[in-house]
N, C-alpha and C positions, 0 to 999 in steps of 0.2 A: 749616428753610430754607422759603422762600416757594414756592409751586407756579410751575412752568414748563411751558412748551408747547415741543413738538420739532417741526419741518418740514424737510422735505428741498425742495431746490430742484426745479422740472420736470426731468424726465429727462435733456433734452440739456443743460442748465447742470450738473447733477449729474454727467454722464458727462465733460463737458469738465473738471471739476474733478479728477476720477478720473485722466483721461488726463494732465493736468498733473501730478498727483502721481506718475504712474509715471514721469515724465521726472526730476523734481526731489526727489523723496522714495521711491526706491526701496528703502529699508529699511524701508518702511511695513508690510507684510507680516511682517517679523520681529518688529517691535514688538508687532504684535496677537497674533502666536503666542506670545509670551514675556512679555506683560503681567503675568500673574500671578506671574510669576517675580520681576520686578523692583518691580512695584507691587500686591502681594497686597491691601492695603487700599482701594484706589482702585477706583471702577466703570470697566469698560474702556472705552477711548474710541469715540466714535461721532460720524461725519461728519454733522453737522446744524446747523441754526439753533436756537438756544434764544431763548425770550422769556419774560421774567419776569411774573407776574401781581401786581397789587396794588401797583404802583408809583405815585407821586403823579400826580395828574390835572391839577394847575394848574401853570403855567408858574412855575419857582422864582427865577428872578433878571431882571433887565433891565426895559425899559420896560412890557412886557406882564405883569409878575409878578401873579400871582393869576388870571389868565384861563386858560382851558381849553388844555391842550397840543394841539399841532397831531397829528391822526391821519392827514393826507393831505397830500401836497406842495401839492396845490392850493389848501390852507386857508391857505398860507404867503406872505407878500409875495415877490415875485420875488426881490429882494436876498437875502433870507434863506434862500430855498431853494436860490439859486445858491451860497451860501456853505457851506451844509450839504452839498450835492452835492460839493463840492470836498473837504470834510473826509472824506466816505465813501470817495471815491476815493483819497485820501492814505492813510486807514487800510488799505483793501484793499491797495495798493500795499506798505506796509510789511510786512504779514503775509506775502505771498508773497515779498516780496523777502528777508525774513529767513530764509526757509527756502534759498533760492538761496546765500546766504552760508554758512549751516552747513554745507550738504552738502560744500563744497569742503574742509573740514578735519576733518569727522566722524570718518573713520577713523583720524585721528592721536592720538585719545585714548588716554592710558597707563592709564586705569581704566574696566573694564567698566560699572561703575554710573554713572560720571559720563557715560559715552558714551550709556547708555540713557536718562538724564535728559535730555540734549541731544535724543536723538530723540524722546521724548514731547514735548518743548517744541516741536520743529518740527511734529509732527501737531496740536498744540493751535493753533499760529500757522495752520495749514491750515485749521482749523476757523472761526478768527477772521476769515480772508480770506473763507470760506464765507457767514459771517454777513453781511459787508459787501454780498456779491452778493446774498443774500436781500434787504436793504434795497433793492438796486437794481431788483431784479426784480419785488418785490410792490407796487410804487408805479408810477405814470406820471412818469418823470423828462424824458421827451422835451421838453415845451415849456420845461424849465429848461436842460438839456444840449444840446438840438438833436441828441441821438444816441439811437438805440433802445436797449432793453435788450441787444440782440445786439451791438451795437456797444461798448458800455461793458464788458460782460464779457470780449468778445474783446481790447479794449485793456488790460484789466488783467492777463489771463491770458498776454499777449504780452510784457509787461515783462520786461527782463532787468536784470541788474546794470549799472547805467550809465544806465538810463532810468527808474528808480523816481522818485517824488516828491520823497522827502526824501533829502538827501546821505548820512546815515549809512548807508542801505541800497545806496549805490552804491560801497561799499568792499569789495575783495576780502579774505577772511579769509587770514591766512599761516600760522597755526599754531592748535592748539587752545585757546591762550592767548586767542586773539581770541573763540573760542566762548564761554568761561566770562567774560572780562570784559565782553563784549557783554551778556550775559544780566544781569550785576550792574548795568550803568549803561544801556543802551539800553532793556531791558525795563522798567527802573525809570521811565524817561520814559513809557513805554506804560502804566504802571500810573495815572500822573498823567493822561494825555489821556483814558483810559478813565473815571477818577474823575469829571473835568470833565464828559464826555458823558453820565454817568448823569444829569445833570440837565437834559439837552437838552430844549427847548420842542418837539422832534419826538418824539412818544411811542415810536414804533418804535424810534429810536434810543436812548432812554433804557433801555427795556425789554431790549435787546440787550447791555447793559454788565454786569449782575451775573455772569452765567456767565462772561464774558471775564475779569472782575476775579478770579474764583475761580481759574481756570486761570493768570492772569498772576502770582499769588502764588506758584505752582510754578515759574514761570519765573525769578522772582528768586532762588529758593531755588536753582535749576539754577547760577546764577552764584555766589551767595555762600558755598554750602556747600562746593564745590571749592575756592574762593579760602581759606577759613578752615583747609582741610586743608594747603594747599598753603604756607601763611606757617609752619605748624607745621613741615612737612618742610624748609622753608628754614632755619627756626631750628636744627633739627638737623643742618644740613649736608649736605642731600640734593643731589647734583649734577644732580638732574631739573630742580629750579625754584629760582631766586632772586627775591629781592625786587626786584633790579634789573629783572629781566625784566617782573615785574607792573607795575612802576612805569612802565616805558616803555609798556605796553600802556594804563595809565591815562591817560598823556598822549596816546596816539592817539585814545582814544573819549570822554573827559571833554568836550573841545571840541565834537565831533559831538553829544553829548547835550545840551549847552546850547543848540545852535542848533536843536535839535528843539521847541523852545518857541516858535520864531518869533522876530522881531526883538523885542527888549527893549522897544521903545517901542509896540509894538502890543497889539492885543487886545482892544481896547475895544469895537469891534462885536460880536465874539462874547458879550461880557457883556451889552451892550445888547440884542441880538436872544435872549437866553435860552438861546444854544447852550452856554455855558460860564460857570462862576460867578466864573473868576479872568482878570486880565489876563496877558501873557505874563511880564512882568517878576516879578510875584507868585508865578506858579507856580515859575518858574526859581529864585527866593529860596528857597521852600520846598525845592525839589529839591536845591539846592546844600548847604544845610543836612543834609539827610537823607544825602547821599553822603559828606558829611565824618563822619557818625556811623558809616557803613560803614568808613570808612579807619581811624576811631579803634577800632574792634573788632578789625579785622585787626591792627593795631600792638599791641593789647593782648596778643593770642592769641601774637603773635611774641614779645614781651618775656617774657610768663609760660612760654614754651617754652624760652626761653634762659635765664630765670632762675627755675626751679620752686620755688626754697624761698622766693620772695616772697609774702607775702599779698595778697589783691585790693586791699585798700587802699593798700598799700606800692606795689604796680605801678602802681595809677592816679596817685599821687603821682610816680612816678618818670617816667611817661610825660608827665605834664604839664609836668615840669621839662625833660625832653629836648625837647619839642616847643616851650617858650617861649624856653629858654635856649642851646640847642644842646648842645654837648659830649657827655659820654660818663657811663655810669652801669654800675658792675661789669661793665666791658667792652663794652657795648652803646653805639654810638656813634648820635648823633642822625641822621646822613646816611643810615644804614642803613634807617631807618624809611620808610613809604611816606607821601607827600603828595599832596594835590590839587595840580594846576598852577593858576597864576593864572587867574582867569575870563577873561581877554583872550588869554591864551596860545593860539597856533596857531588863531585863528578866522578864518573866510571867510564868514560870513554874521552878520547882526544888528549893532548898535552898534559892536562893536569890530572889524569885519570888516577885515582885511589893515592892522591896526595891528602894529607891530614890537614886540611885547611877550613877553619870555621867560617861563620857568618861575616864575621868583620875581617876576615883575613888572617886570623890569628892561626898558628900552627899549634900542634899537639904532639907531645913526645909519645904518649901512649895510646894504643887503640882503644883501651877502655875508656879513657878521658874523651876521645874523639867521638866515640860512639853514643857517649852520655850526651854530649854538646849537641848531636843530631836527634836524639829523642826530646831533647827540650826545645828544638826549633823546629819540627816537622808536626804534621797534622796527627792527633791521635790514633785515627783511625788507619792512617797508612803504616803507621810503626807496625801495625798487626799484621801486615800483609807478607805474602811469600816474596814479593818483589824486594821489600826491604831486608828480609830475613837471607835472601841470597846476596844483597850488597854487603851484609854484615859478615857473612861467611868468607866472601872474596876479599873485603877490605882486612879482615883479621888473617888471612892467608898471606896477603902482600905484607902487612906490617910485621910478621913474624918470620918473612923471608922465605915462606914456602913457595911462593908463586911471585914471579915478575908481574908488573902491572900489565904488560901486553898479553900475558896468558890469562889473567883475571877478565881483561876487556872481552876476551872471547867466550867467556863464559856468561857474562852478564847479557841481559836477563834471561832467565830461562823459566816460565811459569807455564808448566804443563796441565791441562785440564784432565781432570778424573772422569772416566767414562767415554773414552774413545775419541771418534774424530767428529768433525762439525757435523750437528745434526742435519744439516742439509746436504751433505755429502751425496747422498744417495740420488737426489733430485738434480745435481750436478751431472750425473751421468746420462746426459741427453742421448747417448749414442747407443743405447742399450738395444735399438733394432739395426744396428750396424755392425758389420765385421770388423770392428775397430775395437783393439783392446786398450784400455788406459791403465796407467800405474794407479796405486792406492792412493788415497787422499793424503795431503799432509799430516803428519801427526798434531794433533792439538787437544 
């Protein structure tokens, strides 16, 4: 492994993150105290920023390919620096937002080890957010953003579910199935984003990615390993989990995962400026193929648990036949198996936003019929949420011609909390003893 350096944020920023952690990750001390019990082979977690030494020194793609990477924001063109600042802000928002979501249903885990895995993942997401704050703190971003470091850090730590940058992080979890499917799908998008940012023309960003990617691999396992166990339990007839429940949660999260890559028609400026190596559609295509393999693996495990007498090659052939022709094989019906929903199903951002496309790619003439289809294919708990209600309102407005899809996209999602700002926001005001006035925290 390449050499890495570790750094802590200045005390007031570090203490602000710790205070945030006490609010949204109250089980942190339990994790640290029991680390060796659950993860005896892994180094104990540390809240700090890592930077990897020996990364490429030249810009790896775009119009300036081959030129030295930027060491400071001031070295960059203003438009490139502005785009990069937005990426760092969005990345930080996702890390802290994920913790807020997972905390809602962490206690609903049925398995102690699976719960510990999610808790570790949450701690590492905290470190990833800390890493992004480190990038904002160690350079002078004010000429680019118009905000001081104090203001940027406070804004990020004051975000709540509903005010985060990306829509997937503004959806409340309803059960522990959300925790697991989210890790398998949404953290997999995170892997893609981190991999692309590893080549960033801004050297501090690129140097921040290797450790985050190593940790992200565990986050994917936190989703996939329990799902593998669950499909076997479902095959054995367990009343605790069914493939239908897993399928409906795939339907909930796959559309949000696809949207995290940005509009399918965009991303060229990131490539041009050396910030990422792929346009949005190209990255999304690769992701789509990868999650298809995940679903195939889960179906294989289900089929072999149902029919343990089958050799691997026979099971592969049977699954291929079920997936292509439907029907049944030795009592296993094709409709029992997991499938990815159509890529345009339940989309509210990007090129397919607010098209009335169903699970199988079918289209609907009336909004009432389409919404009825969604209520049959999404989890019961999710349909009762404000997030789904917002979609229904915007979908109805688009279908009736009251709004264009572009207008509706700007509205989705808006989940505002009752009761004011983030409960940790007062603690974030670490400068109370200084003659510096900060703006009010973000609404939340």
